C-alpha positions in Angstrom: 0.0 0.0 0.0 1.3 3.5 -0.9 2.2 5.7 2.1 1.5 9.3 1.6 4.2 11.5 3.1 4.0 15.3 3.8 4.4 17.5 0.7 5.9 20.9 0.3 3.7 23.3 -1.6 4.9 26.5 -3.2 2.5 29.1 -4.4 3.3 30.3 -7.9 0.8 32.9 -8.8 -2.6 31.4 -8.5 -1.3 27.8 -8.8 0.1 25.4 -6.1 3.2 23.5 -7.1 3.3 20.3 -5.2 6.6 18.4 -5.1 6.5 14.9 -3.8 9.8 13.4 -2.5 11.6 11.3 -5.1 11.3 8.1 -3.0 7.5 8.5 -2.7 5.7 5.1 -2.8 8.7 3.6 -4.6 8.2 0.3 -2.9 5.5 -0.8 -5.3 7.8 -0.5 -8.4 8.4 -3.9 -10.0 5.1 -5.2 -8.5 1.7 -5.7 -10.1 0.2 -2.3 -10.9 -3.0 -1.6 -9.0 -6.0 -3.0 -10.9 -8.6 -0.6 -12.1 -11.7 -0.3 -14.2 -13.4 2.8 -15.4 -15.5 4.3 -18.2 -14.1 6.8 -20.6 -15.6 10.1 -21.9 -17.4 8.2 -24.6 -18.9 5.6 -22.2 -16.5 2.7 -23.1 -15.4 0.4 -20.3 -11.6 0.0 -19.7 -9.7 -2.2 -17.3 -6.0 -2.8 -16.7 -6.7 -6.6 -16.7 -7.9 -6.4 -20.3 -4.8 -4.4 -21.4 -2.4 -7.1 -20.2 0.1 -7.7 -23.0 0.2 -3.9 -23.7 2.5 -1.3 -22.2 0.2 1.3 -20.5 0.9 4.9 -19.7 -1.3 6.7 -17.1 -1.5 10.5 -16.9 -3.5 12.3 -14.3 -4.9 15.5 -15.5 -6.6 18.8 -14.5 -7.4 21.1 -17.4 -7.2 24.1 -15.1 -3.7 23.3 -13.9 -0.9 25.5 -15.5 1.6 22.6 -15.2 -0.8 20.4 -17.2 -1.3 23.4 -19.5 2.5 23.7 -20.0 2.7 20.3 -21.7 -0.5 20.8 -23.8 0.2 24.4 -24.9 3.6 23.3 -26.1 2.4 20.2 -27.8 4.7 18.0 -25.7 1.9 15.8 -24.1 0.2 15.3 -27.4 3.5 14.4 -29.1 4.3 11.8 -26.5 0.7 10.4 -26.7 1.1 9.9 -30.4 4.6 8.5 -30.1 3.3 6.0 -27.5 0.4 4.9 -29.8 2.7 4.5 -32.8 4.9 2.2 -30.7 1.9 0.1 -29.6 1.5 1.4 -26.1 -1.8 2.5 -24.6 -1.9 6.0 -23.2 -4.8 6.7 -20.8 -5.5 10.2 -19.4 -7.2 10.1 -16.0 -9.5 12.9 -15.1 -9.4 12.5 -11.3 -10.7 15.7 -9.8 -13.7 15.3 -7.6 -17.1 17.0 -8.4 -16.9 20.6 -7.2 -13.2 20.7 -7.3 -10.9 22.4 -9.8 -10.4 20.4 -12.9 -13.5 18.3 -12.5 -15.1 17.5 -15.9 -18.1 15.8 -17.3 -17.8 13.5 -20.2 -18.8 16.2 -22.7 -16.3 18.6 -21.1 -13.5 16.0 -21.2 -14.2 15.5 -24.9 -14.3 19.3 -25.5 -10.9 19.6 -23.9 -9.5 16.7 -25.8 -10.6 18.3 -29.1 -9.4 21.8 -28.1 -6.0 20.4 -27.2 -5.8 18.1 -30.3 -4.8 15.5 -27.7 -4.4 11.8 -28.6 -4.6 9.5 -25.7 -6.3 6.2 -26.3 -9.0 7.4 -23.9 -9.9 9.9 -21.1 -10.9 7.9 -18.1 -13.4 9.6 -15.8 -12.4 9.1 -12.2 -14.6 11.5 -10.2 -14.2 9.5 -7.0 -10.4 9.5 -7.6 -10.3 5.7 -7.2 -7.6 5.2 -9.8 -5.6 8.2 -8.5 -5.8 6.9 -4.9 -4.8 3.4 -5.9 -1.7 4.7 -7.6 -0.9 7.2 -4.9 -1.1 10.1 -7.3 -0.5 13.5 -5.6 -0.3 16.0 -8.5 -1.4 16.7 -12.0 0.3 15.5 -14.2 1.5 12.4 -12.2 2.7 9.8 -14.6 2.9 6.0 -14.5 4.1 3.3 -16.9 2.9 -0.3 -16.6 4.7 -3.0 -18.6 3.1 -5.7 -20.8 3.2 -8.1 -17.8 1.2 -5.6 -15.7 4.1 -4.5 -13.5 4.5 -0.9 -12.4 7.9 0.1 -13.9 7.8 3.9 -13.7 6.2 6.6 -11.5 6.9 10.2 -11.1 7.1 13.4 -13.2 6.8 13.7 -16.9 10.1 15.5 -17.0 12.9 16.9 -14.8 12.2 20.6 -14.6 9.4 21.5 -12.1 8.0 24.7 -13.7 5.0 25.9 -15.7 7.3 27.5 -18.4 7.1 25.8 -21.8 10.6 27.0 -22.5 11.9 24.5 -19.9 10.6 21.5 -21.8 13.5 21.4 -24.3 16.0 21.6 -21.5 14.5 18.9 -19.4 15.1 15.2 -19.2 11.9 13.5 -20.6 11.4 10.8 -18.0 8.3 9.2 -19.4 9.6 9.2 -23.0 12.8 7.5 -21.8 11.0 5.0 -19.6 8.6 4.0 -22.4 11.5 3.5 -24.8 13.4 1.4 -22.3 10.3 -0.8 -21.5 9.5 -1.3 -25.2 13.1 -2.3 -25.8 12.9 -4.9 -23.0 15.3 -3.0 -20.8 14.9 -2.0 -17.1 13.9 1.6 -16.6 17.0 3.5 -15.6 15.1 6.2 -13.7 12.1 4.4 -12.4 11.0 6.8 -9.6 11.3 10.5 -10.1 9.9 13.6 -8.4 6.4 14.4 -9.7 5.4 18.0 -9.9 2.2 20.0 -10.7 -1.0 21.1 -9.0 -2.1 19.2 -6.0 -4.6 16.5 -7.1 -8.1 17.7 -6.1 -9.4 14.7 -4.2 -13.0 14.8 -2.8 -14.2 13.2 0.4 -15.2 9.9 -1.2 -12.9 7.0 -0.5 
């Protein structure tokens, strides 16, 4: 079970940057990824069990978060989504904000955001009770995970190495998720399997 440790939050303008320690919940790496099932923004049912045999990328999102916005405004997130799909991986965006919280979206709003951003995940999973996010110990948006074809959690952490909302930093950053995905697909161990996630604190509700 993931253990949530205290987080240090920095206020940057109107957004809170949450930085989780690099060792956060690293104990579950190399173990079966938490099972989940959910419906996407088009009503289709998804489950991790049905995706066994495929490499899966999970991306928590909040359309109102500037750190999420950084990667969509620049096209970085969409590019990585398309690269993953071209390599046979399944990229799932998880909308985990609770009703009444920043970033909560209905199915129609999720699809509108998808179209507006020209995004290309395999699906946007609706997780209004934050069940998937809680199971993975997600603390921020975007918080990234990679599950290998055997269903093992092989990466968790940030999308890249520079914790900022400035799009100019993307080109200078180490792209953790892209590197992890390439290593997994090449049959190699992930060299940086646990990194420090950064972004807006995930907007959990009161539902367990």
